[in-house]
N, C-alpha and C positions, 0 to 999 in steps of 0.2 A: 617490198624491202625498202627501208628508208636509207637514203644515201649518206646521211651525216646526222650528227647530233643537232646541228643548227636547223636541219629540215624538220626534225622531230619537234624542236622548240617552236618553229613556225606553225606546225599543225596544231600544237597545243594552244598557241595564241589564237589561231583562227577558230578553233572549236569553242574557246571561251567567248569570242566575239559573237559567234552564231547563236549561242544560247544566253547571251548577256550574263555570263558567269564571272564571279570575282573570287580572288584568292582568299581562302579562309585559313591559310597556314600550310606548313610543310607536312608531307606524309612520310618524311624520311629523317626528321630531326627532332631531338629532344631539346627542351629549354631548361634553363636554370630554375631553381625553386622560386615560387612567386609569393613567398610569405609577406613581403613588403606591401603587396597590393591585395593580398587575401588574408587579412589579419584574423578573421573569424576562424577559418580552417587552419591557418598557421602552417601552410605547406612549406617544407624545407627540403624537398627532394625534386629531382628532375621530373618534368611533366611534358606531354606532347606539346608541340608548338601551338596548336590550335587552342589548347587550354590556356597557355600563357597569354595569348592575344585577348581572350575574354575572361581572364582570371577575376577581375573585379566584379563582373556580372555574375559569374558562377558563385563567388564567395557571398555576394549579396543574396542570391537565390537560396543558398544553404542557410544563411542566417535568418531569412524571412520564414522559411519552412520551420526551422527549429524554434524560433520565437513564437510562431503560431501554435506549436505544440505546447511550449512552455506557458504561454499566457492565456490559452483558451480554458476558461473555467469548466467547460464541458469535459475536458480531458483530465484535469487534476494530475498532471504528469509529475512523477517523482524526479529527483535530481539524477538518479541512475537512468531513468527512461530518457531524459533529455540528453544525457551524455551519450547514450548508445545511438540515439537518433542523429546526433551531430556527427558521430563517427561514421555512420552509414552514409549519410548524404555527402559528407566531405570526401569519403573514399570513392563514392560514385562519380562525383563531379571533378575530382582531381586524381585521376589514375596515375600511377607511377610509370615513368618512361625509362627504359633501359637502352642507353645509346650504343652499347656494345652489341647487344643482340637485336637491336632495332625492334624492340617489343614494347607494347603498352600493357600494363598489368593492373587489373581491377581487383581490389581486395574487397569483394562484395559477396563472397560465397555464403556468408551467413545471413543473407537477406531475409530468409524466411523466419529466422530467429532473432532478428535485430530488434524486435519490439517485445520480446518476452518479459522485460521488466516494466512494460507500459500497461496502462489500464486498457480494458476491452475496447473503449471508444477509439483509441489510437490504432489498435489492431484492426478494427473494422474499417477505419478510414484507409489504411494502407492496403488492405485486402480489396477494397472497392476500387482503388486506383490501379490494381494489377501491376504495380511497379516491379514486383519480384518476377513477373513473367517476362519483363522486358529488359531488366538491368543486365549489362554484360558481366561475365564472371571469368576470372582467370587471365591467361596470357593470349595476346594476339600480335601478329606482325603488324607493324604500323601501316604498311602499304599492301596488305592482303585485301584485295577488293573483290566483291562478289555482286551478283544481281540481287536487288531487293526481294524480300519474300513475297510469294503469291498470297493475296489476301483480298477478301471482299471489302474494299475500302468504302466507307459510308459517306465521308465528307471530302476527303482529299482525293485528287486524281491519282490513278495508278501511276507509279513511276514509269518513265519511258523505258522501253525494252533495252536501249543501248546504254542506259545509265548503270554505273557500278558504284557501290558505296562501301566504305570500310567494313570489314567483317565484324569489328567490334561495335559497329552501329547498326547491325543488321535488323535489330528489332525496332529501331527508331521510327521507320515509316508507319508501322502499326501503332506504336505508342502515340505518334503525332496525330494519326487519324482518330484514335480514341479520344485524345484530348480535344482535338478540333471539334468533334461531334458534340461533346459536352459543352464546350465554350460557345459554339454556335447556338445551341439551345438556350443557354443563359442570356446571350445577347438578344435573341429574339424575344425572350421573356421580358427583357428590360426595354423592349420596343426601340432599339437603336435603329438607325437608318440602314437600308439595304447596302448602301455603299460602304458604310463602316464595317458591316459584317463581311463584305467582300474583301476589304483590306485586311481585316483580322484573319480571315482564312488564308489569304495569300501569305501572311506572316507565319501563321501556325503551320501550314502544310509545307512551307518551304524551309522549315527549320533544320531538316536533316541535310548536312553537306554531302557532297559526292566526290568521287575520285576524278582527277584529271586523266586524260587518255594515257599519259605515260606513268601514271600512278606516283607522281612526285608531289602533287598538291591536293589539298582539300579545296573544293570549290563550293560556292553558294550563289543562289540567284537573288537572295535578299539584299536589298540596298538600304543604306541609312535613311533614305527618303521615305521608303515604305514603313520602316520602323517608326520614324519620327511622326509620320502622318497619322499612324494609329494612336500612338501614345499622347499626341497633342489634340486628339479628336474632341 
């Protein structure tokens, strides 16, 4: 039994130090719309705080994916296809946050049909990525934290038994392992150095944030230095 709130805060701080974890945002707060820093997705509703912190990066990722579909001559994607793909990726990366119910809401239930106006090449690409197997759907409490799924991880280490992750990110460790396995094979094919591969896997496998012991913060082990080291390689 903890004697006080301050004791709990001390334990949280100590746990963060022991694993070199850093705050990635609140698990109990919603943030104002991020339309000014996410012009592509044009978000004008509250989002979880962790989304607000990285809104510019998420918006850039959505734009890069959609532009890849739009501009790839192999796809010959129609305007309707591009519109639906934009809606899907923006809804996935910018879930709505309900500050009254303390919920995060993913409007992604139509994932399996999101590409029905797209050519077969787009459908095949999405199917190959297994994104609809991993994307969260529906409503989740912001600070509902659970153990990561049991899985035969191929590249990333199995999550520590004491680690809890938000339920709405429960599929992320599997998704990250799948992505890391493909990315590692690509880097090996390009004959990059073993150290570069090691840094890339540290970045990719550590991408899923986890819950603080008191379930008030999202934590990450990724530092700006690791990220910068890889992208400046």
